[in-house]
LUMTIVO-185851 format. One line per field, with one value per residue (C-alpha): x, y, z negated. Coordinates in pm, whole numbers. Each point is the difference from the previous one (the first is absolute). Layout:
N
px <- (X,...) $
py <- (Y,...) $
pz <- (Z,...) $
REM end
This chain:
412
px <- (2,130,-138,10,10,-78,-22,152,-85,224,151,370,55,256,-73,183,148,-158,248,-113,46,-340,-208,-40,345,12,-276,-224,-9,342,13,-274,146,336,-108,-78,81,-36,304,234,269,-31,322,-178,-321,38,-118,-359,-245,-332,-317,-258,-347,-232,-370,-79,-148,-387,-227,19,-175,26,-185,251,-130,46,132,-31,198,-172,-62,-119,314,-42,260,-33,204,271,254,20,45,287,156,3,168,251,65,58,227,206,40,125,278,89,26,209,-251,-126,-347,-49,-363,-241,-356,-262,-339,-240,-207,107,251,-155,-372,30,-131,315,318,146,-73,191,307,-1,27,332,49,-49,259,237,-33,114,290,147,-22,157,-6,-401,-261,-344,-255,-349,-294,-61,-256,192,-159,-301,135,-28,347,-96,-42,339,180,-199,154,338,36,14,215,238,34,362,-69,-241,154,343,46,68,-228,-134,-383,-164,-365,-177,-309,-274,-120,-343,-157,242,-159,73,344,80,-196,-106,230,-162,59,386,60,-145,198,318,-49,63,294,152,-64,186,309,5,-153,105,356,-155,102,-334,-92,-349,-145,-339,-139,-258,-175,-184,-355,67,146,-236,-307,95,154,303,123,364,-17,-111,243,256,-132,8,370,100,-178,131,350,11,-219,-78,362,-47,-116,-308,41,-242,-139,-279,-128,-202,59,-214,-345,-229,5,175,-216,76,357,38,-190,213,329,-89,-134,328,222,-220,44,376,-28,-196,247,342,162,340,-34,-32,144,349,-187,-118,124,-155,145,114,-163,323,241,263,-180,101,-345,34,161,-308,-240,-336,-216,-346,-148,-379,-283,-136,-298,236,274,216,124,303,49,264,-57,14,165,-268,24,3,37,-320,-111,-280,-163,-131,325,113,358,44,-136,286,-166,176,347,299,184,253,-293,-160,317,-7,-359,76,279,-215,-256,279,116,-372,-59,297,-91,-346,121,88,-357,-176,-24,69,301,165,259,-57,306,-159,-122,271,-58,-379,71,222,-290,-257,-193,-101,-153,-213,-96,-147,-175,-166,-50,205,185,214,184,-118,191,-3,316,-19,64,276,173,31,234,181,149,272,-6,192,54,-109,249,136,122,-315,-177,240,-62,-384,83,-180,321,311) $
py <- (7,321,350,162,393,77,-246,155,-154,89,-162,-1,267,247,360,309,277,338,260,291,95,9,-254,-369,-9,-385,-264,-25,-370,-26,235,-195,-327,103,270,-35,-255,-285,76,-21,-257,-215,161,333,-122,231,319,57,207,160,76,254,24,296,-37,371,45,40,-33,-213,14,-363,-310,-299,-327,-121,314,25,311,256,321,192,63,315,232,181,-284,17,232,-242,-291,202,92,-375,-89,261,-144,-357,154,153,-323,-164,299,-95,-373,53,-176,112,133,-142,55,275,-102,244,-168,-144,141,113,246,182,43,23,317,99,-110,338,92,-306,72,351,-102,121,-319,-238,221,-14,-372,-50,259,-177,-351,48,-390,16,-4,109,-280,17,-162,198,-34,227,-184,176,337,306,137,333,-188,-181,324,179,-261,-19,378,-71,-337,223,305,-43,220,-304,-322,-140,54,-367,-167,-336,3,-347,-18,-352,-2,-263,-142,61,-136,-274,28,362,-29,-265,122,358,203,323,-102,-105,323,198,-216,53,381,23,-234,223,282,-187,-62,372,241,-82,-42,-273,-343,-150,-367,-147,-334,-168,-202,-290,-22,-329,130,81,-325,-214,209,-12,-338,104,-317,-92,122,360,7,-63,251,268,-74,19,319,168,-69,16,292,180,-40,-91,-310,-150,-23,-239,162,-187,259,-234,119,288,-194,96,-373,-306,-192,205,45,-387,-25,245,-141,-351,99,194,-290,-221,287,-36,-372,43,226,-52,-335,-120,130,360,23,78,277,171,143,-100,290,-144,-348,-203,-95,209,328,205,166,-125,356,196,181,130,219,158,305,12,215,-130,96,194,74,-171,-361,-157,-358,-237,-139,-360,-81,-253,42,368,271,-125,124,-159,277,-246,-177,149,-134,210,304,213,333,243,-206,143,-133,-181,-154,-122,-176,-160,-117,-121,-212,-153,-86,-145,-233,-88,-91,-220,-169,-63,-144,-332,-29,59,-296,157,171,-208,-117,280,165,320,1,265,222,-11,69,294,142,-47,-285,-168,327,-20,-369,131,305,-240,-298,-230,-285,-82,142,312,2,-213,-201,-158,347,69,-327,142,262,-201,-314,-28,17,273,99,338,271,-17,348,142,-195,133,340,-39,-156,-324,-210,87) $
pz <- (1,97,21,334,-49,343,286,288,346,322,278,61,247,110,-28,121,-252,54,131,-202,-349,-75,-199,78,143,-62,105,-295,50,-35,-293,-194,49,-163,-245,-380,-292,250,188,-296,-11,-333,-131,24,-183,-298,197,-134,227,-132,170,-168,125,-97,64,55,358,6,295,341,316,60,-78,47,-39,-359,-148,-374,-43,-222,235,-266,-232,-211,109,-346,-130,282,-194,-290,231,163,-321,-116,338,-119,-316,170,281,-286,-159,330,17,-386,60,325,220,344,100,331,43,-95,104,41,20,-16,291,349,-18,297,-103,-371,-122,-197,171,46,-335,-131,231,-97,-369,-134,-239,313,182,-295,-36,391,-12,-311,146,329,82,-35,277,-5,105,61,157,314,271,248,293,-63,-139,240,99,-167,-328,32,60,-289,-226,141,-32,-380,33,218,-203,-121,-313,-110,149,110,380,73,-262,105,14,70,112,-32,252,-47,301,52,326,116,360,6,-121,267,316,-20,190,-126,-345,75,153,-301,-237,209,8,-386,38,265,-242,-279,236,150,-248,-341,-177,-228,52,80,-57,72,43,29,-265,-34,-298,-176,66,369,102,-235,135,368,-5,170,184,92,369,-101,-263,220,253,-271,-86,361,64,-321,97,378,45,-330,-89,-363,-215,-178,-378,-165,-299,-152,-246,-165,-353,63,17,-271,-154,-42,243,277,-100,4,332,167,-130,107,332,62,-66,226,265,-45,38,320,177,-127,126,104,334,-91,-344,157,185,-300,-316,-309,-235,-334,65,-55,-267,136,-63,-281,-52,-365,-34,26,-214,100,-183,60,-158,11,-154,-309,-222,-224,200,239,-39,105,111,100,349,72,307,163,358,-75,-256,-195,-320,-248,-213,-241,-81,-351,57,319,-161,-74,-86,-208,10,85,327,-205,-223,316,119,-347,51,354,-151,-238,255,207,-282,-54,346,14,-324,143,337,-191,-78,299,213,344,-142,-226,244,266,148,5,-380,-97,298,-115,-348,93,231,-288,190,-327,-98,314,-59,-324,137,270,-241,237,-159,302,290,178,301,319,-55,339,156,-241,93,359,-134,-292,178,-258,-390,-177,-362,-110,-68,-364,5,95,-292,-251,139,-72,-344,51,-61,-202) $
REM end
């Protein structure tokens, strides 16, 4: 059993370098394949990356299939959420770790009613100035945004008094109508108009990718042939990748969460096999990946103020609001690291008592990614992954990096 933070599907292809000095100089497919903690050699596995997600955007014009995002977040709580994010990023500096992603969500970056307000917030700008290796990441349906709206948002992002000139921005765009994405020329041209803007009209380093989500693939019953067409179209024509981001944990109750998780695992089993596994990249899906060195936190509005939650890395950065062990509201960043260490140790101990996990080569990796907390949250006493798919990426056994475990404090 192994957590997949993100499953990235792309074919092996050669892409030319852009000749200018503007953004998107390198093929995003290549960037995504070789960036992040999964690219570390085992000897470098003591590097820790941190992701912080703020749930501050309100309003959305879209009705994506199976979306459970709260579109009515009270902007009045935004400053408290942003101030909490600053507390955590200050802790990242104190501990010498690396803020890799600063996620601004949960709704569409281009149709939320308060995107510009958040970007113009001086504390948000201070966080991004202080953490020069960090990127802003956001769910963004720029395919349906007007060029005027795109230019309006980038007028703020490209103001060098507010944000670093060559800061990385990553947009994750849900695939809405599959047939439109594959066969509608007018739609294709609209998407590529924005991509050309990213290349030629902003100094920012722009990353973007499509995303498939659990409710989408389960509800529309996307088959293997369609999946392969999506991947090929993405890489060869749109020039980017498809991220598999199931988003099952946002469902309003455990029954739907379980249904979407199992439906997602079934989907992976139907579309990934020995014939196409080598043409795809399942990011962080194999034993050689060092995504053990990753801490994810989400800050959400609560009844009495913001609450903070450790993310479980189950296919994605998932959070379970009802799990008290993962609730780290009010803790300092150092105390949050201690809490995670305790939960990792708890998971390792529990693995020997779960029939699917006792002799599984993924047990330590799953414990490190807090998978056993997900088992408790979902009331599943067994494997929550598709091992047949993982076996396509793990032909040989491997022992987890002891140095990384020592860094976590799980072993002495």
